[in-house]
C-alpha positions, -999 to 999 in steps of 0.1 A, spaced: -553 10 248 -523 29 257 -497 31 229 -461 17 236 -430 24 219 -394 13 222 -369 39 231 -331 32 222 -308 53 245 -273 59 233 -262 34 259 -278 5 277 -309 -14 267 -342 -5 252 -369 5 274 -405 -3 269 -425 28 281 -461 41 275 -462 70 252 -480 92 277 -451 88 301 -423 94 277 -423 131 285 -421 123 322 -394 96 324 -361 96 306 -336 71 316 -318 40 308 -303 10 327 -268 -5 320 -242 -25 342 -205 -21 345 -178 -44 360 -146 -35 378 -115 -28 354 -100 -61 345 -71 -60 323 -50 -92 322 -14 -87 337 14 -106 322 43 -122 342 74 -139 335 83 -151 371 58 -176 388 68 -162 423 60 -127 413 26 -141 401 16 -156 435 37 -138 459 7 -117 474 -13 -148 483 -17 -146 520 -15 -174 547 -48 -190 550 -59 -184 515 -85 -207 496 -67 -217 464 -84 -236 434 -58 -258 417 -66 -271 383 -55 -306 370 -65 -343 371 -39 -365 385 -6 -350 370 -24 -339 339 -30 -302 333 -14 -293 367 0 -256 372 35 -269 381 54 -236 376 28 -217 398 28 -246 425 66 -241 424 62 -204 430 40 -213 462 67 -236 474 92 -206 472 68 -181 489 63 -204 519 26 -194 523 11 -214 550 -24 -227 562 -36 -231 526 -70 -245 519 -64 -264 486 -94 -273 463 -82 -296 440 -94 -331 426 -64 -347 440 -30 -338 454 -8 -349 427 19 -376 440 44 -376 468 70 -357 450 53 -337 423 24 -313 421 5 -305 454 24 -333 469 52 -311 472 31 -285 493 19 -313 515 57 -324 520 64 -288 535 31 -288 554 19 -256 537 -15 -271 533 -39 -271 561 -71 -286 544 -76 -304 513 -110 -304 495 -107 -333 470 -125 -363 456 -96 -388 455 -64 -396 475 -54 -421 452 -19 -436 456 -4 -404 472 10 -420 503 19 -387 523 -16 -374 515 -32 -405 532 -6 -406 560 -12 -370 570 -49 -374 568 -51 -407 589 -25 -392 614 -45 -360 620 -20 -336 605 -41 -327 575 -79 -318 571 -96 -336 542 -130 -326 529 -138 -357 505 -163 -347 480 -178 -367 451 -159 -357 420 -189 -345 399 -204 -327 429 -169 -311 433 -169 -300 397 -204 -286 399 -198 -269 433 -169 -249 416 -189 -244 382 -218 -230 405 -196 -208 425 -183 -194 392 -219 -186 381 -230 -170 412 -253 -197 423 -249 -203 461 -263 -239 463 -279 -266 442 -295 -300 449 -279 -332 435 -288 -370 440 -251 -379 443 -243 -390 478 -279 -394 490 -280 -425 515 -243 -422 523 -220 -403 548 -220 -374 525 -257 -368 531 -258 -382 567 -228 -364 580 -201 -378 602 -174 -383 575 -140 -377 592 -125 -345 581 -98 -345 607 -86 -371 631 -70 -368 665 -37 -383 670 -54 -414 688 -75 -421 658 -107 -406 670 -126 -381 650 -118 -343 657 -139 -327 630 -167 -345 611 -188 -335 581 -222 -320 587 -255 -336 573 -269 -322 541 -305 -309 537 -327 -335 517 -355 -328 496 -376 -350 472 -383 -341 436 -405 -364 414 -401 -391 437 -363 -391 442 -341 -378 472 -317 -349 465 -291 -333 488 -282 -296 490 -246 -288 482 -231 -253 487 -209 -238 458 -172 -233 462 -153 -201 454 -117 -194 460 -95 -163 469 -72 -174 440 -74 -201 411 -42 -214 398 -49 -228 362 -27 -245 335 -38 -238 299 -21 -246 267 -21 -211 250 -32 -176 254 -34 -146 233 -22 -112 244 -56 -101 252 -59 -128 278 -81 -153 261 -71 -189 268 -75 -225 251 -68 -259 267 -52 -290 251 -70 -324 252 -77 -337 286 -56 -312 303 -88 -290 304 -104 -311 332 -110 -289 364 -91 -260 350 -120 -245 329 -146 -241 357 -119 -231 382 -110 -200 360 -144 -186 367 -147 -194 405 -120 -172 422 -115 -137 429 -81 -136 413 -74 -163 385 -37 -169 376 -31 -189 345 2 -203 332 5 -213 297 30 -229 273 27 -203 246 14 -166 241 3 -157 207 -9 -125 189 -43 -110 191 -64 -127 164 -45 -160 165 -76 -177 179 -108 -175 161 -134 -161 186 -155 -193 186 -124 -213 194 -117 -196 228 -123 -218 258 -122 -191 285 -126 -154 275 -102 -128 290 -126 -114 315 -119 -144 336 -81 -141 333 -65 -118 358 -27 -130 356 -8 -147 329 23 -164 330 42 -182 302 60 -211 319 95 -215 315 95 -252 313 70 -280 317 79 -314 330 45 -330 323 50 -361 343 29 -392 333 15 -410 363 8 -443 344 25 -448 312 5 -474 294 15 -484 260 8 -512 233 31 -531 212 26 -539 174 -4 -561 167 15 -593 165 28 -590 201 10 -608 228 12 -607 267 21 -634 291 -5 -645 311 -1 -637 347 -13 -656 377 -49 -646 385 -56 -636 350 -80 -666 346 -104 -652 372 -102 -617 362 -104 -627 324 -136 -648 329 -151 -619 349 -144 -594 322 -154 -614 293 -189 -621 308 -192 -585 317 -184 -575 282 -216 -592 271 -235 -563 289 -225 -538 263 -254 -531 237 -249 -515 203 -249 -476 204 -243 -476 240 -224 -447 256 -203 -461 286 -179 -446 311 -145 -457 317 -128 -451 349 -100 -460 372 -81 -491 368 -81 -516 337 -111 -507 317 -96 -516 284 -96 -552 292 -134 -551 291 -134 -531 257 -112 -557 243 -138 -580 244 -167 -561 228 -179 -577 196 -166 -559 164 -201 -560 153 -214 -534 177 -203 -500 185 -198 -487 220 -188 -451 228 -164 -448 256 -165 -417 277 -139 -410 305 -148 -389 335 -118 -365 330 -133 -351 300 -131 -372 268 -157 -390 246 -142 -414 221 -116 -433 237 -94 -456 218 -67 -480 229 -35 -475 246 -9 -456 224 21 -468 207 52 -458 221 55 -429 196 20 -419 202 22 -412 239 9 -378 249 9 -365 286 -22 -342 278 -42 -373 269 -51 -398 296 -81 -416 308 -96 -414 343 -71 -441 355 -43 -415 347 -32 -440 320 -20 -427 285 -47 -434 257 -56 -424 224 -89 -413 208 -110 -425 178 -122 -402 150 -152 -382 161 -140 -378 195 -143 -346 216 -129 -332 248 -147 -312 274 -143 -300 312 -150 -320 343 -182 -304 350 -194 -310 316 -185 -345 318 -204 -353 350 -235 -335 335 -234 -362 309 -229 -389 337 -256 -376 360 -282 -368 331 -294 -392 304 -264 -400 284 -246 -430 299 -268 -462 300 -246 -489 317 -223 -489 346 -199 -520 353 -179 -523 385 -149 -544 391 -134 -554 424 -98 -566 426 -69 -561 449 -38 -557 429 -3 -550 444 -20 -543 478 -38 -513 461 -74 -512 455 -79 -505 418 -113 -491 404 -125 -491 369 -157 -480 354 -176 -489 324 -203 -465 319 -196 -473 355 -170 -499 365 -158 -499 402 -138 -517 428 -163 -523 456 -152 -536 488 -184 -553 496 -220 -552 479 -252 -560 499 -281 -580 491 -303 -552 483 -278 -533 459 -259 -512 484 -224 -506 474 -191 -496 495 -157 -490 481 -141 -459 489 -129 -460 526 -123 -481 557 -126 -454 586 -93 -449 603 -74 -476 583 -76 -468 545 -91 -440 524 -88 -437 488 -117 -413 484 -148 -419 463 -137 -401 431 -164 -402 407 -180 -433 418 -208 -418 438 -219 -396 407 -218 -426 384 -242 -447 405 -265 -418 411 -282 -417 378 -316 -431 378 -311 -440 339 -280 -460 345 -278 -498 349 -252 -507 375 -233 -540 371 -209 -549 398 -181 -572 385 -161 -588 412 -143 -617 427 -168 -636 446 -150 -638 478 -118 -623 493 -89 -644 507 -100 -670 531 -133 -671 514 -143 -640 533 -178 -629 520 -180 -597 499 -217 -603 490 -234 -595 522 -268 -591 539 -257 -556 548 -226 -533 542 -208 -524 574 -185 -498 554 -194 -466 545 -216 -465 514 -206 -453 479 -243 -459 468 -276 -469 485 -295 -496 465 -279 -487 434 -266 -521 421 -287 -539 392 -265 -570 386 -235 -588 402 -211 -607 380 -184 -629 396 -163 -658 385 -188 -683 401 -222 -668 394 -244 -638 381 -271 -624 403 -298 -598 394 -306 -575 423 -341 -563 431 -343 -534 455 -369 -549 476 -366 -587 472 -329 -590 470 -308 -612 450 -318 -639 424 -293 -662 410 -294 -663 372 -263 -679 362 -237 -704 376 -205 -716 361 -205 -753 352 -188 -776 378 -203 -754 405 -236 -761 424 -262 -739 441 -249 -751 474 -213 -740 463 -225 -706 457 -245 -704 490 -212 -714 509 -195 -684 493 -221 -659 496 -228 -638 527 -267 -636 524 -295 -657 511 -308 -655 476 -336 -667 453 -331 -694 426 -354 -700 397 -365 -736 391 -354 -743 354 -319 -744 344 -309 -738 308 -274 -744 298 -258 -719 276 -222 -714 263 -205 -678 267 -178 -682 243 -194 -702 216 -161 -723 211 -148 -755 221 -142 -759 260 -109 -775 253 -77 -757 254 -85 -736 283 -114 -719 268 -142 -706 291 -167 -733 304 -203 -731 299 -227 -713 321 -260 -725 334 -290 -701 334 -314 -705 362 -338 -680 349 -358 -693 321 -372 -658 308 -334 -648 304 -329 -675 277 -337 -653 246 -313 -625 257 -285 -650 267 -288 -666 230 -284 -631 217 -254 -626 236 -239 -659 228 -242 -648 191 -222 -619 197 -196 -637 218 -189 -661 190 -168 -634 172 -148 -624 203 -110 -630 202 -103 -643 237 -66 -640 235 -53 -616 261 -32 -589 243 -12 -557 253 -30 -542 224 -68 -535 232 -90 -528 204 -111 -507 225 -140 -508 201 
């Protein structure tokens, strides 16, 4: 057998060679990179003045949290035009990227969420702006993959929707017809599930907001301001980072650095940071209670029933809207770990007035607190948790509030427009009329391990059906819903057989449910009365439910035991856990 021996050249890596060939071959392999020393700036205009017209720019932030506001101000002054901006959303009308929309400097947005930015929505629907709407987790992964040199990847997110099928409007004509539509995605099957091919994203420039940097160029982020900033650092030819403070080399322990200096080309210490809060949410001292608003009874009834879906030790995702109402009714005897898609695990209640931190928000852009043992991470890491095997429950809530659709997610909680008999969900756009974007909803319903529970008002105004034979609006998820909870009834969803009525509020009949439901459903023969609240029905307490599925009885009794310890008084202060 030939003898082998390791050689260790002065530079490079060790090479395994046969001893007989050592005299014939002498060499080594090593790699180099271009010279990359971080350059420091004091003027944001100087840091971005060479960005040309038509550039693709990655812009960090989630809502207004962690946005590079000084660098955006620099772009505003340079007047660069024709920008393709890759950002989760576009700020608000008069702050963040919303400023560049007002001056018409942006040609195309690649985003997941339009939200309440009226100018963003107006320009898109009027044909002035191209918008490539992408599921939030897919957007984060496309950016991460671009920074890792991976050209494309397969994901289950978006299968069975316009994302996969193509035809989603990217640009409208002035008459409302579609000028540019999205292209269909390649589909492959792995282990019996369908996945679509998504291409990675890279940029000419990345504008990033970090908390601190050292003089070598290493950076760290603060709390939920990390979000999209971390993966964007790595996915652009030139990365420009603005920070609040620059410290000496050695001030950071090497293991505490979030992004190493090799990714940071330019560094700016911002002169000032406004750090606007999009939705200031605070709680008052424990003895303060909120006045009940009109419509709260219906919402409260749904939320309390939905809270019984939580199980001890569950990891759940909280998204846009009013998620802490549900967590307010979690039994104190169980522990539920609340995750928010913008990069936090261990959410607590709303802060007291003196605890408000603009760098700590939930996915609804509301100010929050965290509990002991919590952690922060980037958006790509957050959706890796969601798509993988971590979150186990999804609740979806539908409500129209102040003429705006509001979406909240518990492990998944949405605002669906409609749900179909076989579990299809639609909640992100009405073509040509209203577009809010899918946000993280498509990612949240795509995991095969997640139970999706839709909580919604049974009908719209005028008794317009929202539970239908088939969804006519663009889908958020295909056959993804497992249970529907309304103020009138609870249905289980079978992907092949359809709906089965399992609970009905006392005082209603099956015929009442049929009249307010836009499709047929099965009903089990036996009716077993149960009480949700475990308290007297007097004084406005919740009524009893009737179970119409005998085999569910044991589970319902267990839930009833948990429900007995709930406090049903609506408070501004949410216990969260």
